[in-house]
N, C-alpha and C positions, 0 to 999 in steps of 0.2 A: 443619620437617616439609613434605614434598611430597607431595601427594595427587593421584593420576592415576587414570583409568578407562580400562580396555580396551574398545574398541567391541564390543558384543554383537549378536547377531541382533536385528533389528527385532522388537519383541513384536507389533506390529501383525499380523505374518504368521501368528500362532497365538493361539489363545484363551487360552493361559496365558502367565504372564510367565517370562521367562528367569530362572532363579536365579543369584544373584551371591555370591561369597565373597571374602574379604580377605586379603590377603597384605600384611604390614607388614616391612620390613628396616631394622635399626637399626645404625648404625655408632658403637659404644662405644670405638673404639680410642683408647687414651690415648697411644699411641707413633707418631702422626702418620701414619697411613695412610688414604688415601681407598680406598673399595671400589666395584667397579663389578659389579653383578649383571646376569645374563643368564638369562632364563627360556625353556627349551626344552621343547617338549610330546614326548610318546612316540608311537610308532607301532603299528598293529595292522591286521591283516587285516580283522577284523570289530570294529567300535566299539560296545562294549555301552553305552556311556554315551549314544550318539546313538540306538541303538536304544531304550534305554529312554525317552528324551526323547520320540521320535517313537512310543512305544507299538506297536512292532513285534511282532506275534504271534509265538510260537516257531516256527509253521509257516512263516514267511516270513523267518526270520533270514538264510537263505543268499540269498533274493532281494533283500534290503534289507541288504547289510553294512556300508554307510557306511564303507568303507576309509579308512585314513588311514595312507599309506604314505610320506609325508614328514613331518619334523619343522617345527614353526612355532616362531619364536624371536623374543623381544622383547628388545632391549638396553635397559637402563634408566640414563639419564643417561650415554651413552657419550662425550659432548664433541663437539666439531666442530673442523674445520681453520680457523684463523684467521691470516692474514697468513703462510702457509707452514707454520704449526706447529699440531700438534694440542692443544688445550687442553681442559680440563673436569675437574672435581673429583669427578664421580660422585657418591657419597653421602660427604660430608665427616665428619670425626670430630665426634661429638655430633649429627648429622643424622640423618634417616630418611626413607623413602620408603613411602606407603601406596598399594597398587594395589587396585582393585576389579576382580575379574576373573569374566567371565560363564562359563557353562557352554560356550557355543559362540558363534562368529562365522560368519556365511554369507559365502561366498567367491564364488558365482556366482548370477546372476540366477535360473536355473531348475535347482536341484540334482538330480542324478542319483545315487539311493542305491547304484549299482552301481558308480560311478567314484569315484576317489581325490579327497581334497582339496576336496571340495564345502563342508566346513564345516572350521573350525579347532575342535578340541575342546580346551579349555584345562585341563580337569578330569580327564580319564581317564588320569592318570599323566605325570608330567613331572619336571622338575628345575630348580633355581634354583643356577646356578654363579657364583661369586664371584671375580673378579680383584681384585688390589690394587696399590697403588702408593704410594710416599712423598707425604704431602700437600703437601710442598714443591715437588714437581714440578709441581702444578697440571696434570698431564696423565695420561691412563690410560696402562698399560704398553704396550709396543710389540705384545705378543701380542694384547691386546685390539683395538687399532688394525688389526692385521693381519687378525683375524677380522671385524670389523665392515665393514670396507672391502672384503672378498673377496679380499685379496691372497693368503691361503691357503685360501679357501674359494669355488673357482671355481662350486661348484653353489648356493651361497648367492643367492637372488633376492629382491629387495624385494617386499614382499606387498601394500602400501597400494593399488596401482593395481587389484588384483584383487578388493577388497573392495566388496560390493553392499549395504552396510548404511548405516545412519545413525548420527550419534554421539548417544548417549543424553543427553549434555550441551547441545551447542550446536544439534543438530538438522540439522547440515549434511552433505552427502554426503562419502563418502571419496572422494578421499584427503584432502579438506580436513578431516574428521574427525580424522585422526591428526594432520595438521600443525597443526590448531588446538587443539582441547582437549587433545590428548594429546602435546604437544611433546616431553615428555620421554621418550616411547617411540617406538622404531623398530622395525618388524615385518619378517620376513624368512621365507621358506620355504627348507628345506634338506634333502637327502636322506640326512644323516648327523649325528650327535652330534658334539660336540667329542672330541677324542682325550685320552687321559690325560696326554700330555705337556704339555698346556696348563697354565699356572700358576693353577690354579683349586681352589676348594673345592667339593665336589660335596655338594649337599643334594638330597633327593628327596621328592615328595608325589603323592598321590592325593586328588583333592577328591571328596566325595561317594562313595557305596557302591552297588553293585547287588546288588539281591535277585533271583538268578536262578531262585529257586523259583516267582517269580510269572510269569504268562503274561497279558501282555507283561512283560518285566523291569521291576522297579520302582526307582526312583532315591531314595535316600535323601540329601537335600541339606543334612543336618546331620552329616556324618560327614567326619572328615579322617584321612588316614594320612601319616605323615612320618617322615624320619630324617636325621641327619648321618651321611653315609657315609664311613667309613674302611676299608671292605672291601678296595678295591683299592689306595688311596694315601691319603697324609697329607700335607697343604700348609698348611692354615689352620685356626684354631679357629672355631667356631660353637656357638650353641645354639639350639634350637627349642622353642616352646610353641605351644599352640593359641589361636586368636583365640576371645575371647568364651567361654572356660571357664577361669577362674582355679584350678579344681580341681587342674590337672594341672601338674607343675613341667617342669623342662627336661630334654632330652637334648642330648648333645654336649659340647663342651669350651668352658667359660667363660673360658680363659686369654686374657690379652692376646696380640696378635699377637707381639709381641717374644718373650714367654715361650714361646709354643708353637714359635716358630723356634729358640729356645734349645734346647728340649728335642729337636728334630729334629737339631741340631747335636751335642748330647751323645751321642745314639744313633750318629750316625755315626762319631763319636770312639771310642766304645766297640765298635763293629762295623766296624772298617776294611775298605773295600772293599764296603759295601753299596751296591748299584746306586741311582742317581738318574737323574731325567729329563733329557733334552736335549729343549729346546722347539724350536718351529717356526723360531725365529731363530738356532739353533745354539748356544744358551747351556745350560749345565748349571745347573740349578736345584734348590735344596733341597726337592724334593718326592720322598717316598720310596714305592716300590712295596711292597705287601705280598707275603709268600710265595706267598700264593694267585695274585696276579698274575704273580710271576716263573715260577712252575710252570705256570700255565695258558695262557701265551701266549708266542710268539716275539716279544717287543715290540722292534721295531728302534729304538724312541726312548729306550732305556735307554743308560747309560753301558756302553762295551764290557767284557765279562767278560775276565779271570775275576773273579768275585765271591767273595771268600774265604768269607764267611759261608754263602752258597749252596752252595758246593762242600762245606762242611763238613757241612750238612743231607743232601746227597745221599749222601756217604760214610757218614754215620750210618745212613741208610736201608738201604744195601746191606750194612752191617755187621750190622744187625738181622735179616736175613733168614735165616741159618741157625738151625735149632732149638737149637743148642748156647748161642745167646745168650739168657739168661734173666733179664735185667733188666726192670723193670716197663715201661721205654719199649719195649724190644724185644719183649716178649710181646703188649703192647697194639697195636704196629705190625703185627705178623703177623696178629693177629686181624681187625684193620681191612682189611688187605690180602687176607684170604681171603675177606671178604663183597664186595669189589670185584671179585675174580676170579671169584666166583659171578655177579655181575652181569654181567660182561663175557661169561662163558659162555652167559648166557641171551640176551644181545644177539646173538651170533653164532648160536645155535641157532634163534632165533626171528625172525630178521632181517626177512623178508617178512611174518609175522603180526603183527608190531608196527607195520606200515604204513610201514616204512623205504623209502628210494627205492632200488629195485632196480637202476636204472641205475648206482649206485654200489656198491662192495663195502663190506663191514663194515670199520672201520679195524684194522690189524694192532696187537696189543698187544706193547709193549716197555715196559721199567721207566720211562722217561722219561715216557710217557703214564700209566701208572699212578700216578706220583707226583703227577702234575698233577691227576688225577680225585681222588685221595684228599685231597689238601690243599685242592682246591676243593669236597669233598664233592658231587661230581656225579656221575650215572650215565653209563653207556656208552650213549649214544643219538646218535651221530653219523649224520647222514643221515637221522633219524627224527624223528617229532614230538615236541616238548619233553616232553609229559606221559607218555611211554611209557618202559617199563623203569626207573621210579623205585627208588630204593635200598631204600625201604621195601616194595617189592612183589618184591625179589629172592627167588628160590626158596630155601628153607631159612632166611630170616631174616624171615619175616612175623611178625605179631602172633601171641602165643599159641604159638608155635613153640619147640622146645627151644633154638634159638639166635637170638632175636628181634633185630630192627634195633635196638630202643632200646638193648639192652645194649652193642651195638657203637658206637653213637652216644655213649653215656656214656663210653666209653673215648677216643673222639676227642676229646671235651670235656677229659677228664682230662689227655690229653698237651699240649693248648693251654695249660692252666692250671698246667702245671709251673712252680714258682717261678723256676726258672733260665733259663725261656725256650728250654730245650734243644730242643724239638720246633719252636717256632716263635716266635723273638725278637720278631717283628713285634707279637705280643700283648702282650709286655713293654712295647714302645714305647707302644702305645696306652693300656694299663691300668695300666702300672706306675707306682709313685710317684716315682720317678726322671726319668720322662719326662713324657708327656702327662697321665697320671693321670686318664683319663676312664673310669670304670667303666660308665656307662650309654650306651655306643655299641657298635656292632658291630666286632670287631677281626678276624673272619673270617666265613664266610658264614653258619654256623649258631651262632653265639655266643648264650649263653644269657644275656648281660647285658640290661638294660632299654634297648634301642637303638632299635628301630622302635616308634612309638606309633600307635595307632588309637582315635580319641576322638571324643566329641559335640562338634562346634565347627562354625564358620562361616568358617574359614580357619586361618592359621597366621602366626607371626612367626618372624624369624630375627635374632639379634643376634650381631655379630662383636665379640670383645674383651670380653666381660663379661655381666652380667646386670641391669646398671641399667635400671629402667623397664619390666621384665617384670612382668605382673600376678602371676606367682608365681615368684619368684626362687630357689626351692629345687629340688634335683634330683628328676626323675621317680622315683616308686616304684610297685612293683608295684601295681596297683588292687585293691580290694576289690569282688568282684562282687556285686552285689543282684539277686537272683533271685526274681520276683515269682511267687506262686501264680497260675496263669491257665489258663483253658480257654475256648475258643471256644463250648462248649456251656453253660457258666454263664450264667444269666440277668443276673447282675451281674458285671461285670468291670472291672478298673482300666483307665481311660482316659487318666490324666496323672499326671506324677511331677515332683517338684522336688527339687534338691540344693541345700542351704542357702537355699532358698527357700519361702515360704509366702504365698499358695496356690501349688500346683504350676503349673509354666509349660511343661512339654514334653509332646508326645503319646508315648504308648506303642506301640511297634510290635507288633502281635499275633503276628507271626512270631518277634519276638525280645524278649518280654516281661521285660527286665532292664536294668540300666545299671550303670555303675562309679562308684565315688567314690574319691578318693585318701586315702592314709593321713595325708598332711600337713594335712588338714581335719577330722581326729577332733576331736569336742568342740565344742559350740556350733554345730552344723551340722545343722538340722532336716531329715530326709528326709520328704517328704509325698507323699501318693497321694491321687487323687480317682478315684471309681468312677462307672459310667454311672448309679447311682441318687442321685449327687450326696453320697454320703458322704465325709467328709474323714478321712484318717488321718495320724499323724504319730508318728516314732520317732526316736531318735538312736543311733549307734554310739558308745560312750563310751570305748573302749579300742582301741589299735592292736593288730594281730596280733603274734605268734601266738596263735590261739584254739586250742579243744579240737580235737585232731586226729582225724578219722575217715578210713575208707578208702572213697571213692567212695559207694556205694548204702547204706553203714552209716550215713550221717549221719542224726541225728534230734535233736529237742528234748530237752534235759536242763536242769535247773537251772544246771548249769555252763556249757553252751552257750549259754544264754539271758541270763546275768547281765550281758553287756557291751552289752545292748539297753535303752535307756531309753524306757519308754512313758508316762511320767507326763504328757506335754503333750496327750494325747487328752482332750478334753471329751465326746466321744460315748462312751456306755458300752460299745456294741457294738464300736466301734473299738478302745477299750481292751482288752476281752476277747479280740479278734483278736490284739491285739499280745502279750499274755501271759495265759494262763490256766492257772495251776498245778493247779486241780482236774482238768482234762482232759489236763494235761502236753502242752499245745501253745502255739504262739505263734511269734515270730520268733526265730531262733536263728543263731549264727555259728559256723563251723569252718574249719579249715585242713586241707590235705592236700598231700603231697609232688607237686611239679610232676614230671611224665613228663620225664625226661632234664634236671631242673632243677638237678642237682648239689646236692641238699639244701635248695634254696628251696622256698618254700611258694606255693600259690595259696590265696586266701582268700575266703571266702563268706560272705554274709548270705541266709538263706532265710525268705520270708514264706509265710503261707497265702493261698489265694485270697481275694477279696472277701467281705465279709459277705453272705449270700444272703437275708437278710430285712429 
């Protein structure tokens, strides 16, 4: 295992210590593949993570935006040129790299909050993209070498000379910091992300969460959001789990690389003519675009059309437009199209009011554009702010209307989950047992599978080629939401909680007095609470869902809804009564309810009373 540290901002510059999270990347490939990870940050006109860190009042957000208009990139073990040949094993089979990554790195001596790239924000949205190559080559793939050396990235510039920080390990100034204690990492700045035609797997992350209801914004430095992304492309397998939270299982595909590649090959054989990518070296690679990607862009890096399976989908769409076509596929397709037509009509009618660029005209609607928006489940807001004209706000389709948005969304999901993949064969590639068979990843943009995770953690792990060595080698399951009775007006309030720990060891956020537990940890897992009067509470959830089903606000305590709660470990009589009091028909209870748009799936809840007030 290799451990490295990204140089963070010198903590001596501020009164508070810069928080750090952990990223661990494991190569469990048993098929002889080295992997070469590259971490790239996202961009933003206003950086909420920096605004939260620097405690910018809401009244000054526009004055202190801390823009990050370029991406910052870290190549992890990319190798080097020796005797005229590029050599390096990246992360070899059975090996791993652990990176300690700070919230930010200061890039200039005197930062200006109005100018871009004064800091590298490593937390506020990014991606880890993974190249691979046969281990026997002892060299990275040509595509990685071309990217790293700038052969196909003219705007990618070395960053180390711009850093004005000190290394937290050796205490030496940059660039000696990176060249010394961080030798396996090389840093760059770029104005663009990698294109889809690179032979890479995409994983995405956001470290920390921002509470925008606070003034100034508040940073939660124990929250991680991540996913293995197959929404646009499929190339390699990987799984992700949180760091320091064994409650949560994995998302992604645990297949060995060879098995994943074979699944892609079977799909191409079963759907001859499916497009593939041509990389920057001119090679056709077994990396497959999704239907969303094909319809949503005119990607010049795909193998040339005609693409027989895609032509078939387009013909099917047009065949469904006449009202005389009464199949379930066609009637649902027309219903969905009607909502998108209403969305387009609203876009055109209110173009200026939506804040769109009046120097440009609204895009003209044709069926190709319509198909792209439908398969991408994206509103018509070209030349407009991204948050405008959202589908759920389409006139005639808002909530509580006779034709609500959610009803149309359900039909959209139904079409994607048709067993024969007639509406979207790519979903069969990702979810189908014959191919990748990964139920807990997104196969399209609004897939209802367990794909994106947001959990309490201090980082995340990525493993390619299996699950060996993960703290929880089970697939992720929908969580059970533990909702605490809580009011700021109460004299006594819960302050800490613990999951499978006693005493409690985590602070309760007054704005979000709740936490999640995993179904995989049911049984022998005490849930503990502490209030500001130092009273201790304990209970266990003894059964997996489903629980008694209620509808929203109808949920309440009953003997049936409380029977899955074990209160026997409480030694404090008041805490035991708080947990279960049949005389007053109160205490902790559990229930399930149908997810909105969840295609029959359930949300599961455990509800407690407020803390004991005497």
